[in-house]
Each structure stands twice: as C-alpha cells, then as structure tokens.
C-alpha positions in Angstrom: -0.2 -0.1 -0.1 0.9 3.4 -0.5 1.4 6.2 1.9 -1.5 7.9 0.4 -4.0 4.4 0.4 -2.7 3.7 3.8 -3.7 7.5 5.3 -7.4 7.0 3.4 -7.6 4.0 4.9 -6.9 5.0 8.2 -9.3 8.1 8.0 -12.2 5.1 7.5 -10.9 2.7 9.9 -9.6 4.8 12.4 -11.7 7.9 12.5 -12.3 8.8 16.1 -9.9 6.4 17.6 -6.8 7.9 16.1 -6.2 11.8 15.7 -6.8 13.1 12.3 -3.1 15.2 12.3 -1.6 11.6 13.3 -2.3 9.9 10.0 0.2 11.2 7.9 2.8 10.5 10.1 1.9 7.2 11.0 1.1 6.5 7.5 4.7 7.5 6.4 5.9 5.4 9.2 3.6 2.0 8.5 4.8 2.1 4.5 8.2 2.3 5.4 7.8 -1.0 8.2 5.8 -2.9 5.5 8.6 -2.1 3.2 11.6 -3.7 5.5 9.4 -6.2 6.6 9.4 -7.4 2.9 13.3 -6.7 3.0 14.0 -8.9 5.8 11.7 -11.9 4.7 10.2 -11.1 8.4 6.7 -12.0 10.2 5.2 -9.4 12.3 2.6 -10.6 15.2 0.6 -8.3 16.9 -1.2 -8.8 20.1 -4.7 -7.7 20.6 -4.1 -4.8 22.9 -1.6 -3.3 20.5 -2.7 0.6 19.5 -5.0 0.9 16.9 -2.7 2.4 14.2 -0.1 -0.5 14.6 -2.4 -3.2 15.5 -4.6 -2.7 11.8 -2.1 -1.9 9.4 1.4 -4.0 10.7 1.0 -7.6 11.9 0.3 -10.3 9.7 -1.1 -12.1 12.4 -3.2 -10.7 15.0 -4.4 -12.4 18.5 -4.1 -13.3 22.2 -1.4 -15.1 23.8 -2.3 -18.6 22.3 -3.0 -17.6 18.7 0.3 -16.2 18.6 1.9 -18.9 19.9 0.4 -21.3 17.3 1.4 -18.8 14.9 4.9 -18.5 16.0 5.4 -22.1 16.0 4.3 -22.5 12.6 6.1 -19.8 10.7 9.1 -20.4 8.5 10.2 -16.8 8.2 13.6 -16.6 9.3 13.0 -13.2 11.3 9.8 -12.7 14.2 8.8 -9.1 15.3 6.6 -9.5 18.2 4.5 -6.5 18.7 3.8 -7.6 22.3 5.5 -7.7 25.7 8.9 -9.2 26.5 7.2 -13.0 27.8 5.3 -13.3 24.8 8.6 -13.0 22.5 10.2 -15.1 24.6 7.6 -17.9 24.2 8.3 -17.1 20.3 11.9 -17.7 21.1 11.6 -20.7 22.9 9.8 -22.0 20.1 12.1 -20.9 17.2 15.5 -21.4 18.9 17.3 -20.9 15.4 15.0 -17.9 14.3 15.7 -14.4 15.0 13.0 -12.9 17.3 12.9 -9.4 17.7 10.8 -7.4 20.7 10.4 -3.4 19.1 11.1 -2.5 23.2 12.5 -4.3 26.3 10.8 -1.7 28.1 7.6 -4.1 27.3 7.5 -6.0 30.5 4.6 -7.2 32.3 3.3 -6.6 36.1 2.1 -9.8 36.2 4.9 -12.1 34.7 7.1 -9.8 37.5 4.8 -10.9 40.2 6.7 -14.6 40.4 10.3 -15.9 40.0 11.6 -19.6 39.1 13.1 -19.7 42.5 9.1 -19.2 43.7 8.7 -22.4 41.8 11.1 -24.4 43.1 9.9 -23.4 46.8 6.4 -24.6 45.9 7.7 -27.6 43.8 9.8 -28.4 47.4 7.0 -28.0 49.8 4.4 -29.8 47.9 6.7 -32.5 45.5 4.8 -34.3 42.9 1.7 -31.5 42.6 1.6 -30.6 39.1 2.7 -27.0 38.4 0.4 -25.0 35.7 1.6 -21.7 34.6 -0.3 -19.0 32.8 1.5 -17.8 29.7 1.8 -14.4 31.3 5.5 -15.6 32.7 8.9 -15.3 32.0 11.0 -18.4 30.1 12.7 -19.4 33.2 9.5 -19.5 35.3 7.8 -21.6 32.4 10.9 -24.2 32.4 10.1 -25.0 35.7 6.3 -25.6 34.8 4.8 -28.9 33.9 2.6 -27.2 31.5 1.3 -23.7 30.3 -1.7 -22.1 29.6 -3.8 -19.4 28.5 -6.8 -17.5 29.8 -8.5 -19.1 26.6 -7.6 -22.5 27.3 -6.5 -22.5 31.0 -10.1 -24.3 32.0 -9.9 -27.3 29.3 -6.0 -27.7 31.0 -7.1 -27.8 34.6 -9.9 -30.4 33.9 -7.1 -32.6 32.0 -5.6 -33.4 35.4 -8.8 -34.8 36.8 -9.1 -35.0 40.6 -5.3 -34.0 41.1 -4.3 -31.2 43.1 -2.2 -28.6 41.0 -0.4 -25.7 41.6 -1.5 -22.8 39.2 0.7 -19.6 38.7 0.9 -16.6 39.1 -2.9 -15.1 38.8 -4.6 -14.7 42.0 -7.9 -13.9 40.0 -7.5 -16.1 36.8 -6.8 -18.8 39.4 -9.8 -17.8 41.6 -12.3 -17.7 38.7 -11.2 -20.7 37.5 -12.1 -22.5 40.8 -15.7 -21.5 40.3 -16.2 -22.6 36.8 -14.2 -25.9 37.9 -15.8 -26.4 41.3 -12.3 -26.8 42.7 -11.2 -24.8 46.2 -8.7 -22.8 45.8 -6.3 -22.6 48.6 -3.0 -20.3 49.1 0.3 -21.1 50.2 0.2 -19.2 53.2 -3.3 -21.1 54.0 -1.5 -25.0 54.1 0.0 -25.8 57.3 3.5 -26.6 57.1 4.4 -30.5 56.2 0.9 -30.8 54.6 -0.2 -31.2 50.9 -3.2 -29.5 49.3 -6.2 -32.1 49.3 -7.1 -33.6 46.1 -8.8 -31.6 43.5 -7.7 -28.3 44.8 -5.8 -25.4 43.1 -2.7 -24.1 44.9 -2.9 -20.5 43.6 -0.4 -17.2 43.7 -0.9 -13.9 44.8 -0.2 -12.2 41.1 -2.4 -9.6 39.5 -2.4 -7.7 36.2 -2.8 -4.2 37.1 -4.8 -3.1 34.6 -7.5 -5.8 35.1 -7.2 -5.7 39.2 -8.7 -1.9 38.9 -12.7 -3.0 37.6 -14.7 -2.8 40.3 -18.7 -4.0 40.6 -19.4 -0.3 41.8 -18.3 0.6 37.8 -20.3 -2.0 36.2 -23.3 -1.1 38.6 -22.8 2.8 37.4 -22.6 1.9 33.7 -25.9 -0.6 34.0 -27.8 2.5 35.6 -27.6 4.6 32.5 -27.7 2.0 30.2 -29.3 -1.2 31.3 -29.5 -3.0 28.3 -25.7 -3.0 28.1 -23.8 -6.4 27.7 -20.4 -6.5 30.1 -17.7 -8.5 29.1 -14.9 -9.2 31.3 -11.3 -10.6 31.3 -11.0 -13.6 34.0 -8.1 -11.7 34.9 -10.7 -9.4 36.6 -11.3 -10.3 40.4 -14.6 -13.1 40.9 -16.5 -10.2 42.1 -16.4 -8.3 38.7 -16.7 -11.4 37.1 -19.7 -12.8 38.6 -21.2 -8.9 37.8 -20.7 -9.7 34.0 -22.8 -11.0 31.5 -20.1 -12.5 30.2 -16.0 -13.6 30.9 -14.0 -14.7 28.7 -10.1 -14.6 26.9 -9.5 -11.5 24.6 -10.6 -13.8 21.4 -13.4 -15.1 23.2 -14.7 -11.4 23.9 -14.4 -10.5 20.4 -16.3 -13.7 19.4 -18.9 -12.6 21.5 -19.4 -9.1 19.7 -19.0 -10.5 16.4 -21.7 -12.9 16.8 -24.5 -11.6 19.3 -27.4 -9.1 19.1 -26.8 -7.0 21.9 -27.4 -3.6 21.5 -24.5 -2.3 23.2 -21.0 -3.8 24.9 -18.7 -2.6 27.9 -15.5 -4.6 27.5 -13.7 -4.8 30.6 -10.1 -4.9 29.4 -7.4 -3.2 28.5 -8.2 0.3 26.5 -6.4 -0.4 23.2 -8.4 -3.8 22.6 -11.8 -2.1 23.0 -10.4 0.6 20.2 -9.2 -2.3 18.2 -13.0 -3.9 18.3 -14.8 -0.8 18.0 -12.2 -0.2 14.9 -13.5 -4.0 13.4 -17.2 -3.3 14.2 -17.9 0.4 13.5 -21.9 -1.2 13.5 -21.5 -2.1 17.2 -22.1 0.5 19.8 -19.0 0.1 22.2 -19.4 2.3 25.7 -15.8 3.3 27.3 -14.5 2.1 30.8 -11.1 2.4 30.1 -9.3 3.0 33.4 -5.6 2.4 32.0 -3.9 1.4 28.6 -1.3 -1.1 29.6 1.8 0.6 30.4 3.7 -2.2 29.4 2.2 -2.6 25.9 2.4 1.2 24.8 6.1 0.9 25.0 5.5 -1.0 21.6 5.3 2.0 19.2 5.5 2.3 15.2 8.5 3.9 15.7 10.1 1.3 17.6 9.0 -1.3 15.2 11.0 0.0 12.5 14.0 0.5 14.2 13.5 -3.2 15.3 13.5 -4.3 11.5 16.1 -1.6 10.5 18.3 -2.3 13.5 17.8 -6.0 14.8 16.4 -4.3 18.1 15.9 -6.1 20.7 16.8 -9.7 19.9 15.5 -11.9 22.6 17.4 -14.9 23.6 16.6 -17.6 25.8 19.5 -19.9 26.9 19.1 -23.6 25.7 18.9 -25.3 29.1 15.6 -23.3 30.1 14.2 -23.0 26.5 14.6 -26.6 26.3 12.5 -27.4 29.7 10.1 -24.5 29.1 9.5 -25.6 25.3 7.9 -28.6 26.6 5.4 -27.1 28.7 4.5 -24.7 25.8 4.0 -27.2 23.4 1.9 -28.9 25.6 -0.1 -25.9 25.9 -0.8 -25.7 22.3 -1.4 -29.3 21.7 -4.4 -28.6 24.1 -5.7 -25.9 22.1 
C-alpha cells in the first residue's frame, strides 16, 4: 500500500480512535515498516492490546497469546517481530530457537510476569512434591521451565480439567485461578493457608497472589454505574478481573472469546472490561456496534511498543530475544503441551 492509500484507509477505519493530525505521520511509518518487513523476509505478530494504527496495519497475524503462540510455532520466516510484551517474545524464541526474534522495546514487561520467579516455583515444588505446576503464559521463560504445562486464559479451564481430581499448583494470577476454581468447582488455597508439612487436598488449586495491574482496577461499582445509565448493556470481562467483577458480568472470557461474543451476538451495546487498546481495536473492526467506554488505564507495558520502535527493530535488529538453551528446552515442553491442548 502507498502512503496515500494507508492514510485514506486510516481515515475510514480509525476515525475517532486516532487523532486526524497523526494520520500522515503514522501512514509514512506504516509504509516504511511494510517495506522493511518485505526486505527482511520477516513475520510480524501483533497482540490485541497494540494501539490501533499498529494493530490494524502492521501484523501478519493478530490475536491473543495462544493464537500468536500457534503462529510463532508454524512460521517459516527467519525473522519474527513480536509486537507484544517480553514474555510473548520469549515464547516465540522458545518455539523457534534458530530464528531471530525481535521485541521492539525491552521496556515492554508485564506486572503479572514479574510477580513470580523461578525460585518461587522451585520453593513450591519442594514444599508440595509431585503436585503438577500449571503456569499461565504470562510468565517469563525461567518460570515456564519449572512448569509441567502452560496455559492461556482461553484454554486454562480445559488444562485444569485435564488433571482430573489431582491437586494442581496454578501460577501466578490470583484472580484467574479464583475464577477457574468457580467454573471447575475446585477449592482454591494459597500457600499461607496450608500448614507446613501438609499437602493440598485432592482436587484443589494452589494459587499465587499475582495480579494484572490493568484488570484488577475494574470494580463491581463500575459495572453498576454503567448499568444504571444503560440497562441493556452487555458487560464483558476478562478472567484476570476479580471474581466479584466476573460474577457481575454477562460474559467472561479470553480476549478472543470476548471478540467472538461481540461479533456473533445481537446485544445493542457492549462494555469490555479489559485493556483500552483492545476496545479501540474491536470498535474499529465493528463500527456498526455501540461500544461503551470505561477505560481505566492502557497497559503501560504494551504501550511501550510503537510504530517508531517497530521500524527501528526491523532496521537494526533491536531488541533480539535470547533464552538460554537449558531453560528453553525445559520451557518448550510446557509450551508445546499448551499448544497441543488447544
């Protein structure tokens, strides 16, 4: 696409989501990125939380963590540019040890991933020997390496049910674990609630008190305030929100599941309790839908990925992701099991 074509398309699809004054500058950056992508024979993966001009015009594949992990596992391109956060790029590198994996900004971390360390996991395994460890994909490679299986919000319930009536350790999201306990009918305990020397009871979930700094900010009071003004609104929440928020919602699911809900149901208006850019991107894809806005905060880590940094990444190989092979080999088993479960 030419700069003029990109600018024109932005004016149609991103009107009201991106300031008009930025269309020209962003169109030039997008055209240059697409040119460099072709020169480098690269594939660009874009998470749902990317800002609209990047999300809608740059990636070859868009989606949530699970979908992008699948695409990373399948690509034959020698260069992968991951427009997401560090743990996502690490997952792509784990699955593609011989490819160059680039993250446009190393500042793109994750509060949830940083809530737990590999040492924490080893401590839990030593305290509860033989109890399987299921780790949310929102973790760093060394934590995945200590795990038996990874999952995403989209397949976490299926993963937990695959263990039958065994106790499991589920890390690190406190709210996701608590919401999964509700839907699977399992009791949830935290390490401080289990006496030293005792094992968790059969069928229980042992959780960890990590939280997403974006999703934990939504409250039941927020939902009540919106319903008071719009009684017919469909409230959609991410399972990283608190159990009280999820219970007060009409639907709770992964980013993909929320998008599917909007696409396939006939509700007159929607409220998505998730990261702000995702709401923008769904609105841009479905201008015929009325999307109410309750944007608490844009993810400060996802916001580190810009068009400028994506271009610099392609031109200068910044920032290359490396995962030590001993860690990658162990983490790969957990990630590949996640992908195989689907």
